[in-house]
N, C-alpha and C positions, 0 to 999 in steps of 0.2 A: 245595243244594250251594254251598259257598263255597271259593274265589272262583268266579265264573262264567266268567271268562276270564283266562288268564295268558300271558305271553310266556316262551318257553323257548329257550335257546341250545343248540347241538349239544353233547352230552356232559353236559348238566345234567338235573336232575329237577325236577318241580313236584308239590306235594301238593294234593289236594282233600279237603275234609271233606264226606262224603255222609251225609245223615240220611234214613232211611226212615220211612214212616208205615204201620204195619200196618192192614189193613182189618178192621173188625168184631171187634176183640179177637183177631186172629190171633196165635198163639204159635209157629208153625212157623218153622224156620230159614230165613233169607234168604241165599242165596249172592251175594256181591258179585263182579262181574267187569267187564271192559272188552271192547268190540268195536273192535279196531284195524283201520282200513281197509286193504285190500291194498296200497295205495301206501305205507303207513307200517310195515307189519308187520316188515320187516327192520331198521328204525331206531328203533322205539319199543316199549318193554315196559311192562306195567302190573302193579302189585301192590296188593293191598288188605290192610289191617291193622285189625281182624281180617277174614279172608276170608269168614267166616260170622257173621251177626248172629242172635242168638236173642232175640226180644222178651221183655222181662221178666227176662233173664239177663245178656246182654252189653251192654245198651243198644241204641240205635237208630242209632248212627253208626259209620262206618268211614273211615279215611284211605286214599285211593286215590292212589298215586304213579305218575306217568308218567315214565319214564326214556328219554332220547334217546341215540343213539350219538354218540360223539365223531367229528368230522371229516366229518359228513354234512350235506347241505343239505336241510332239511325244507321241504315246500310251505307257503306262507303260509295262514293261516286254516284249519287242518286241524281236523276234528271227530272226536272219539272218544266213543263211547257208553259211559257207565258205567251198569251195570244191577244190578238186584236181582231174583233169581228165587227163588221159594218152591216146594218140592215140593208144597205144598197146592194151588197153582195148576195143577199138571200134571194134576190130576183134573178140572178145569173144561173146558168146551168152549172152542174157540178164541175164539168171540165173547165169552164171559164173561171169558176171560182178558184179552183186549184191553181190555174195559171196566174190569176190576179194575186193570190196569196203568195205564190212563189216569187213574185216580183217586188215584195217589200211591205205589204200591209200587215202581214202576219209577223208577230214577234218571233224571235229565235228561241230554240230550245236551249236552255242553259242548265248547268248542274252545279250542285254544291257538294263539297266534301265534308265528311264528318270530321270534326276536330276535337282533340282531347287536351 
């Protein structure tokens, strides 16, 4: 993921380029999403373009944009998880899924700093 950290001011947005690495020749769709912490959910939105990656068809990267609300004060050093989930992994046991995600399908957790 690039960049790894960004400063964002209230009302602004920041883009991240997220690249996924399919495991073992996987070709199933990967849904790109964010997990916004409860403390930020009313002030930060997340969108991915494209929202679904199909290895071998769409490429392996998505641009994830975090948009903040204007006129709000965000906590410093907040972390938002950017994820990639494949339906193929839903058929694995939880322990296998955690192992597979740890090896590169799952996007990294990244944070942004409040800027003034």
